[in-house]
PDB file as gemmi writes it, atoms N, CA and C in Angstrom:
CRYST1    1.000    1.000    1.000  90.00  90.00  90.00 P 1                      
ATOM      1  N   MET A   1       9.238  33.350 -12.778  1.00  0.00           N  
ATOM      2  CA  MET A   1      10.263  32.684 -13.321  1.00  0.00           C  
ATOM      3  C   MET A   1      11.700  33.166 -12.728  1.00  0.00           C  
ATOM      4  N   VAL A   2      11.853  34.359 -12.442  1.00  0.00           N  
ATOM      5  CA  VAL A   2      13.087  34.979 -12.124  1.00  0.00           C  
ATOM      6  C   VAL A   2      13.344  34.271 -10.676  1.00  0.00           C  
ATOM      7  N   TRP A   3      12.149  34.119  -9.853  1.00  0.00           N  
ATOM      8  CA  TRP A   3      12.402  33.458  -8.410  1.00  0.00           C  
ATOM      9  C   TRP A   3      12.977  32.138  -8.603  1.00  0.00           C  
ATOM     10  N   ARG A   4      12.280  31.330  -9.487  1.00  0.00           N  
ATOM     11  CA  ARG A   4      12.603  29.819  -9.560  1.00  0.00           C  
ATOM     12  C   ARG A   4      14.211  29.772 -10.103  1.00  0.00           C  
ATOM     13  N   GLU A   5      14.578  30.687 -10.944  1.00  0.00           N  
ATOM     14  CA  GLU A   5      16.095  30.593 -11.492  1.00  0.00           C  
ATOM     15  C   GLU A   5      16.893  30.981 -10.332  1.00  0.00           C  
ATOM     16  N   GLU A   6      16.599  32.018  -9.480  1.00  0.00           N  
ATOM     17  CA  GLU A   6      17.438  32.357  -8.270  1.00  0.00           C  
ATOM     18  C   GLU A   6      17.473  31.194  -7.489  1.00  0.00           C  
ATOM     19  N   GLU A   7      16.487  30.574  -7.080  1.00  0.00           N  
ATOM     20  CA  GLU A   7      16.272  29.456  -6.192  1.00  0.00           C  
ATOM     21  C   GLU A   7      17.164  28.327  -6.721  1.00  0.00           C  
ATOM     22  N   LEU A   8      17.173  27.979  -7.944  1.00  0.00           N  
ATOM     23  CA  LEU A   8      18.000  26.904  -8.529  1.00  0.00           C  
ATOM     24  C   LEU A   8      19.527  27.392  -8.495  1.00  0.00           C  
ATOM     25  N   LEU A   9      19.671  28.501  -8.712  1.00  0.00           N  
ATOM     26  CA  LEU A   9      21.126  29.093  -8.630  1.00  0.00           C  
ATOM     27  C   LEU A   9      21.752  28.955  -7.440  1.00  0.00           C  
ATOM     28  N   ALA A  10      20.955  29.392  -6.289  1.00  0.00           N  
ATOM     29  CA  ALA A  10      21.425  29.275  -4.912  1.00  0.00           C  
ATOM     30  C   ALA A  10      21.637  27.967  -4.463  1.00  0.00           C  
ATOM     31  N   THR A  11      20.891  27.026  -4.776  1.00  0.00           N  
ATOM     32  CA  THR A  11      20.864  25.538  -4.369  1.00  0.00           C  
ATOM     33  C   THR A  11      22.161  24.938  -5.109  1.00  0.00           C  
ATOM     34  N   GLU A  12      22.430  25.103  -6.379  1.00  0.00           N  
ATOM     35  CA  GLU A  12      23.636  24.775  -7.064  1.00  0.00           C  
ATOM     36  C   GLU A  12      24.851  25.335  -6.499  1.00  0.00           C  
ATOM     37  N   ILE A  13      24.876  26.661  -6.100  1.00  0.00           N  
ATOM     38  CA  ILE A  13      26.008  27.184  -5.464  1.00  0.00           C  
ATOM     39  C   ILE A  13      26.293  26.407  -4.101  1.00  0.00           C  
ATOM     40  N   LEU A  14      25.311  26.314  -3.302  1.00  0.00           N  
ATOM     41  CA  LEU A  14      25.391  25.695  -2.030  1.00  0.00           C  
ATOM     42  C   LEU A  14      25.827  24.283  -2.176  1.00  0.00           C  
ATOM     43  N   ALA A  15      25.320  23.466  -3.115  1.00  0.00           N  
ATOM     44  CA  ALA A  15      25.787  22.110  -3.343  1.00  0.00           C  
ATOM     45  C   ALA A  15      27.278  22.034  -3.912  1.00  0.00           C  
ATOM     46  N   ASN A  16      27.653  22.895  -4.625  1.00  0.00           N  
ATOM     47  CA  ASN A  16      29.096  23.021  -5.125  1.00  0.00           C  
ATOM     48  C   ASN A  16      30.054  23.464  -3.931  1.00  0.00           C  
ATOM     49  N   MET A  17      29.562  24.404  -3.163  1.00  0.00           N  
ATOM     50  CA  MET A  17      30.499  24.904  -2.015  1.00  0.00           C  
ATOM     51  C   MET A  17      30.512  23.638  -0.937  1.00  0.00           C  
ATOM     52  N   LEU A  18      29.499  22.787  -0.680  1.00  0.00           N  
ATOM     53  CA  LEU A  18      29.548  21.757   0.321  1.00  0.00           C  
ATOM     54  C   LEU A  18      30.229  20.509  -0.356  1.00  0.00           C  
ATOM     55  N   ARG A  19      29.926  20.123  -1.545  1.00  0.00           N  
ATOM     56  CA  ARG A  19      30.440  18.707  -2.096  1.00  0.00           C  
ATOM     57  C   ARG A  19      31.292  18.932  -3.227  1.00  0.00           C  
ATOM     58  N   GLY A  20      31.590  20.221  -3.755  1.00  0.00           N  
ATOM     59  CA  GLY A  20      32.232  20.197  -5.046  1.00  0.00           C  
ATOM     60  C   GLY A  20      31.386  19.905  -6.236  1.00  0.00           C  
ATOM     61  N   TYR A  21      32.046  20.412  -7.330  1.00  0.00           N  
ATOM     62  CA  TYR A  21      31.395  20.379  -8.608  1.00  0.00           C  
ATOM     63  C   TYR A  21      30.791  18.821  -8.912  1.00  0.00           C  
ATOM     64  N   GLY A  22      29.574  18.923  -9.560  1.00  0.00           N  
ATOM     65  CA  GLY A  22      29.145  17.759 -10.035  1.00  0.00           C  
ATOM     66  C   GLY A  22      28.275  16.987  -8.863  1.00  0.00           C  
ATOM     67  N   HIS A  23      27.800  17.605  -7.988  1.00  0.00           N  
ATOM     68  CA  HIS A  23      26.933  17.112  -6.989  1.00  0.00           C  
ATOM     69  C   HIS A  23      25.625  17.668  -6.943  1.00  0.00           C  
ATOM     70  N   PHE A  24      25.239  18.437  -7.869  1.00  0.00           N  
ATOM     71  CA  PHE A  24      24.068  19.076  -8.003  1.00  0.00           C  
ATOM     72  C   PHE A  24      23.223  18.380  -9.077  1.00  0.00           C  
ATOM     73  N   PHE A  25      21.869  18.072  -8.931  1.00  0.00           N  
ATOM     74  CA  PHE A  25      21.092  17.485  -9.964  1.00  0.00           C  
ATOM     75  C   PHE A  25      19.748  18.033  -9.878  1.00  0.00           C  
ATOM     76  N   MET A  26      19.201  18.394 -11.016  1.00  0.00           N  
ATOM     77  CA  MET A  26      17.824  18.858 -11.053  1.00  0.00           C  
ATOM     78  C   MET A  26      17.040  17.793 -11.806  1.00  0.00           C  
ATOM     79  N   VAL A  27      15.995  17.357 -11.178  1.00  0.00           N  
ATOM     80  CA  VAL A  27      15.185  16.319 -11.837  1.00  0.00           C  
ATOM     81  C   VAL A  27      13.840  17.059 -12.119  1.00  0.00           C  
ATOM     82  N   SER A  28      13.281  16.887 -13.240  1.00  0.00           N  
ATOM     83  CA  SER A  28      12.144  17.420 -13.481  1.00  0.00           C  
ATOM     84  C   SER A  28      10.955  16.659 -12.955  1.00  0.00           C  
ATOM     85  N   ARG A  29       9.672  17.257 -12.777  1.00  0.00           N  
ATOM     86  CA  ARG A  29       8.731  16.638 -12.275  1.00  0.00           C  
ATOM     87  C   ARG A  29       8.211  15.667 -13.379  1.00  0.00           C  
ATOM     88  N   GLY A  30       7.615  14.643 -13.167  1.00  0.00           N  
ATOM     89  CA  GLY A  30       7.022  13.855 -14.168  1.00  0.00           C  
ATOM     90  C   GLY A  30       6.252  12.613 -13.479  1.00  0.00           C  
ATOM     91  N   ARG A  31       6.171  11.545 -14.173  1.00  0.00           N  
ATOM     92  CA  ARG A  31       5.623  10.264 -13.669  1.00  0.00           C  
ATOM     93  C   ARG A  31       6.483  10.004 -12.477  1.00  0.00           C  
ATOM     94  N   ARG A  32       5.730   9.831 -11.254  1.00  0.00           N  
ATOM     95  CA  ARG A  32       6.204   9.676  -9.987  1.00  0.00           C  
ATOM     96  C   ARG A  32       7.382   8.381  -9.984  1.00  0.00           C  
ATOM     97  N   GLU A  33       6.867   7.206 -10.742  1.00  0.00           N  
ATOM     98  CA  GLU A  33       7.818   6.135 -10.551  1.00  0.00           C  
ATOM     99  C   GLU A  33       9.144   6.437 -11.400  1.00  0.00           C  
ATOM    100  N   ILE A  34       8.952   6.956 -12.630  1.00  0.00           N  
ATOM    101  CA  ILE A  34      10.121   7.277 -13.303  1.00  0.00           C  
ATOM    102  C   ILE A  34      11.104   8.400 -12.414  1.00  0.00           C  
ATOM    103  N   THR A  35      10.520   9.324 -11.992  1.00  0.00           N  
ATOM    104  CA  THR A  35      11.252  10.374 -11.255  1.00  0.00           C  
ATOM    105  C   THR A  35      11.981   9.791 -10.147  1.00  0.00           C  
ATOM    106  N   ALA A  36      11.508   8.980  -9.275  1.00  0.00           N  
ATOM    107  CA  ALA A  36      11.937   8.472  -8.101  1.00  0.00           C  
ATOM    108  C   ALA A  36      13.196   7.369  -8.564  1.00  0.00           C  
ATOM    109  N   GLN A  37      12.908   6.655  -9.617  1.00  0.00           N  
ATOM    110  CA  GLN A  37      13.908   5.801 -10.085  1.00  0.00           C  
ATOM    111  C   GLN A  37      15.223   6.513 -10.569  1.00  0.00           C  
ATOM    112  N   THR A  38      14.981   7.764 -11.388  1.00  0.00           N  
ATOM    113  CA  THR A  38      15.981   8.588 -11.737  1.00  0.00           C  
ATOM    114  C   THR A  38      16.844   9.073 -10.569  1.00  0.00           C  
ATOM    115  N   VAL A  39      16.041   9.555  -9.609  1.00  0.00           N  
ATOM    116  CA  VAL A  39      16.878   9.997  -8.446  1.00  0.00           C  
ATOM    117  C   VAL A  39      17.811   8.994  -7.671  1.00  0.00           C  
ATOM    118  N   GLY A  40      17.153   7.813  -7.606  1.00  0.00           N  
ATOM    119  CA  GLY A  40      17.847   6.709  -7.062  1.00  0.00           C  
ATOM    120  C   GLY A  40      18.978   6.239  -7.910  1.00  0.00           C  
ATOM    121  N   ARG A  41      18.870   6.301  -9.217  1.00  0.00           N  
ATOM    122  CA  ARG A  41      20.110   6.026 -10.029  1.00  0.00           C  
ATOM    123  C   ARG A  41      21.234   7.064  -9.841  1.00  0.00           C  
ATOM    124  N   LEU A  42      20.718   8.227  -9.784  1.00  0.00           N  
ATOM    125  CA  LEU A  42      21.755   9.532  -9.810  1.00  0.00           C  
ATOM    126  C   LEU A  42      22.469   9.361  -8.313  1.00  0.00           C  
ATOM    127  N   LEU A  43      21.805   8.998  -7.388  1.00  0.00           N  
ATOM    128  CA  LEU A  43      22.446   8.896  -6.087  1.00  0.00           C  
ATOM    129  C   LEU A  43      23.255   7.767  -5.707  1.00  0.00           C  
ATOM    130  N   PHE A  44      22.735   6.519  -6.338  1.00  0.00           N  
ATOM    131  CA  PHE A  44      23.626   5.290  -5.914  1.00  0.00           C  
ATOM    132  C   PHE A  44      24.320   4.627  -7.060  1.00  0.00           C  
ATOM    133  N   GLU A  45      24.147   4.871  -8.298  1.00  0.00           N  
ATOM    134  CA  GLU A  45      24.886   4.294  -9.393  1.00  0.00           C  
ATOM    135  C   GLU A  45      26.084   5.289  -9.861  1.00  0.00           C  
ATOM    136  N   ARG A  46      27.131   5.297  -9.113  1.00  0.00           N  
ATOM    137  CA  ARG A  46      28.246   6.191  -9.321  1.00  0.00           C  
ATOM    138  C   ARG A  46      28.895   6.087 -10.619  1.00  0.00           C  
ATOM    139  N   LYS A  47      29.024   5.128 -11.301  1.00  0.00           N  
ATOM    140  CA  LYS A  47      29.622   5.097 -12.549  1.00  0.00           C  
ATOM    141  C   LYS A  47      28.637   5.348 -13.775  1.00  0.00           C  
ATOM    142  N   LEU A  48      27.531   5.539 -13.326  1.00  0.00           N  
ATOM    143  CA  LEU A  48      26.663   5.943 -14.440  1.00  0.00           C  
ATOM    144  C   LEU A  48      26.847   7.067 -15.117  1.00  0.00           C  
ATOM    145  N   LYS A  49      26.921   7.131 -16.521  1.00  0.00           N  
ATOM    146  CA  LYS A  49      27.192   8.371 -17.058  1.00  0.00           C  
ATOM    147  C   LYS A  49      26.061   9.484 -17.155  1.00  0.00           C  
ATOM    148  N   ARG A  50      26.330  10.794 -16.989  1.00  0.00           N  
ATOM    149  CA  ARG A  50      24.968  11.818 -16.754  1.00  0.00           C  
ATOM    150  C   ARG A  50      25.215  12.613 -18.024  1.00  0.00           C  
ATOM    151  N   ALA A  51      24.044  13.013 -18.456  1.00  0.00           N  
ATOM    152  CA  ALA A  51      23.968  13.909 -19.537  1.00  0.00           C  
ATOM    153  C   ALA A  51      22.840  15.054 -19.255  1.00  0.00           C  
ATOM    154  N   TYR A  52      22.971  16.214 -19.678  1.00  0.00           N  
ATOM    155  CA  TYR A  52      21.976  17.311 -19.586  1.00  0.00           C  
ATOM    156  C   TYR A  52      21.416  17.519 -20.713  1.00  0.00           C  
ATOM    157  N   LEU A  53      20.010  16.901 -20.935  1.00  0.00           N  
ATOM    158  CA  LEU A  53      19.353  17.061 -22.297  1.00  0.00           C  
ATOM    159  C   LEU A  53      18.606  18.534 -22.250  1.00  0.00           C  
ATOM    160  N   SER A  54      19.313  19.245 -22.779  1.00  0.00           N  
ATOM    161  CA  SER A  54      19.057  20.879 -22.956  1.00  0.00           C  
ATOM    162  C   SER A  54      18.140  21.399 -24.066  1.00  0.00           C  
ATOM    163  N   PHE A  55      16.859  20.734 -23.894  1.00  0.00           N  
ATOM    164  CA  PHE A  55      15.912  21.260 -24.936  1.00  0.00           C  
ATOM    165  C   PHE A  55      14.592  21.228 -24.219  1.00  0.00           C  
ATOM    166  N   PRO A  56      13.671  22.015 -24.673  1.00  0.00           N  
ATOM    167  CA  PRO A  56      12.264  21.771 -24.178  1.00  0.00           C  
ATOM    168  C   PRO A  56      11.499  20.744 -24.522  1.00  0.00           C  
ATOM    169  N   MET A  57      11.020  19.855 -23.569  1.00  0.00           N  
ATOM    170  CA  MET A  57      10.373  18.610 -24.093  1.00  0.00           C  
ATOM    171  C   MET A  57       8.809  18.504 -23.433  1.00  0.00           C  
ATOM    172  N   SER A  58       8.465  19.613 -22.805  1.00  0.00           N  
ATOM    173  CA  SER A  58       7.138  19.520 -22.155  1.00  0.00           C  
ATOM    174  C   SER A  58       6.066  19.476 -23.255  1.00  0.00           C  
ATOM    175  N   HIS A  59       6.388  20.211 -24.343  1.00  0.00           N  
ATOM    176  CA  HIS A  59       5.328  20.319 -25.332  1.00  0.00           C  
ATOM    177  C   HIS A  59       5.063  19.172 -26.204  1.00  0.00           C  
ATOM    178  N   VAL A  60       5.958  17.985 -25.925  1.00  0.00           N  
ATOM    179  CA  VAL A  60       5.821  16.838 -26.958  1.00  0.00           C  
ATOM    180  C   VAL A  60       5.109  15.663 -26.121  1.00  0.00           C  
ATOM    181  N   THR A  61       4.488  15.909 -24.960  1.00  0.00           N  
ATOM    182  CA  THR A  61       3.848  14.783 -24.219  1.00  0.00           C  
ATOM    183  C   THR A  61       2.859  14.008 -24.883  1.00  0.00           C  
ATOM    184  N   ASP A  62       2.304  14.696 -26.007  1.00  0.00           N  
ATOM    185  CA  ASP A  62       1.211  13.865 -26.685  1.00  0.00           C  
ATOM    186  C   ASP A  62       1.789  13.627 -28.092  1.00  0.00           C  
ATOM    187  N   LEU A  63       3.058  13.539 -28.284  1.00  0.00           N  
ATOM    188  CA  LEU A  63       3.646  12.993 -29.623  1.00  0.00           C  
ATOM    189  C   LEU A  63       4.524  11.857 -29.335  1.00  0.00           C  
ATOM    190  N   PRO A  64       3.998  10.494 -29.282  1.00  0.00           N  
ATOM    191  CA  PRO A  64       4.618   9.256 -28.979  1.00  0.00           C  
ATOM    192  C   PRO A  64       6.038   8.981 -29.740  1.00  0.00           C  
ATOM    193  N   ASN A  65       5.990   9.267 -31.099  1.00  0.00           N  
ATOM    194  CA  ASN A  65       7.108   9.096 -31.800  1.00  0.00           C  
ATOM    195  C   ASN A  65       8.350   9.850 -31.341  1.00  0.00           C  
ATOM    196  N   THR A  66       8.065  11.216 -30.988  1.00  0.00           N  
ATOM    197  CA  THR A  66       8.929  12.126 -30.454  1.00  0.00           C  
ATOM    198  C   THR A  66       9.547  11.690 -29.184  1.00  0.00           C  
ATOM    199  N   LEU A  67       8.649  11.218 -28.195  1.00  0.00           N  
ATOM    200  CA  LEU A  67       8.973  10.649 -26.940  1.00  0.00           C  
ATOM    201  C   LEU A  67       9.898   9.425 -27.048  1.00  0.00           C  
ATOM    202  N   VAL A  68       9.718   8.595 -28.046  1.00  0.00           N  
ATOM    203  CA  VAL A  68      10.520   7.405 -28.372  1.00  0.00           C  
ATOM    204  C   VAL A  68      11.983   7.843 -28.699  1.00  0.00           C  
ATOM    205  N   GLU A  69      12.070   8.957 -29.502  1.00  0.00           N  
ATOM    206  CA  GLU A  69      13.320   9.526 -29.843  1.00  0.00           C  
ATOM    207  C   GLU A  69      14.177  10.034 -28.687  1.00  0.00           C  
ATOM    208  N   ILE A  70      13.340  10.742 -27.975  1.00  0.00           N  
ATOM    209  CA  ILE A  70      14.043  11.416 -26.706  1.00  0.00           C  
ATOM    210  C   ILE A  70      14.695  10.309 -25.798  1.00  0.00           C  
ATOM    211  N   ASP A  71      13.776   9.239 -25.577  1.00  0.00           N  
ATOM    212  CA  ASP A  71      14.148   8.153 -24.624  1.00  0.00           C  
ATOM    213  C   ASP A  71      15.418   7.422 -25.298  1.00  0.00           C  
ATOM    214  N   ARG A  72      15.329   7.350 -26.434  1.00  0.00           N  
ATOM    215  CA  ARG A  72      16.469   6.560 -27.184  1.00  0.00           C  
ATOM    216  C   ARG A  72      17.830   7.420 -26.915  1.00  0.00           C  
ATOM    217  N   LEU A  73      17.602   8.712 -27.201  1.00  0.00           N  
ATOM    218  CA  LEU A  73      18.822   9.635 -27.074  1.00  0.00           C  
ATOM    219  C   LEU A  73      19.251   9.644 -25.707  1.00  0.00           C  
ATOM    220  N   SER A  74      18.472   9.636 -24.705  1.00  0.00           N  
ATOM    221  CA  SER A  74      18.899   9.750 -23.314  1.00  0.00           C  
ATOM    222  C   SER A  74      19.464   8.560 -22.840  1.00  0.00           C  
ATOM    223  N   ARG A  75      18.956   7.298 -23.318  1.00  0.00           N  
ATOM    224  CA  ARG A  75      19.669   5.904 -23.006  1.00  0.00           C  
ATOM    225  C   ARG A  75      21.060   5.885 -23.752  1.00  0.00           C  
ATOM    226  N   ARG A  76      21.124   6.456 -24.843  1.00  0.00           N  
ATOM    227  CA  ARG A  76      22.561   6.289 -25.460  1.00  0.00           C  
ATOM    228  C   ARG A  76      23.517   7.194 -24.562  1.00  0.00           C  
TER     229      ARG A  76                                                      
END                                                                             
């Protein structure tokens, strides 16, 4: 876990140095279609509002009602 955090930090620092703050995005692995769509939207829809949903979500993959609430929050 330490190595992963160091890799993320180094990548974020490099992105901030090269392009300035706000050009670093971390996209979780998930369903391929949704992840690819998310990356495309982050890259090309400049006026799209961005939010960092900072809470663990991997343990709720088998809870459909909770997933609906998370999706509703992220769309808002």
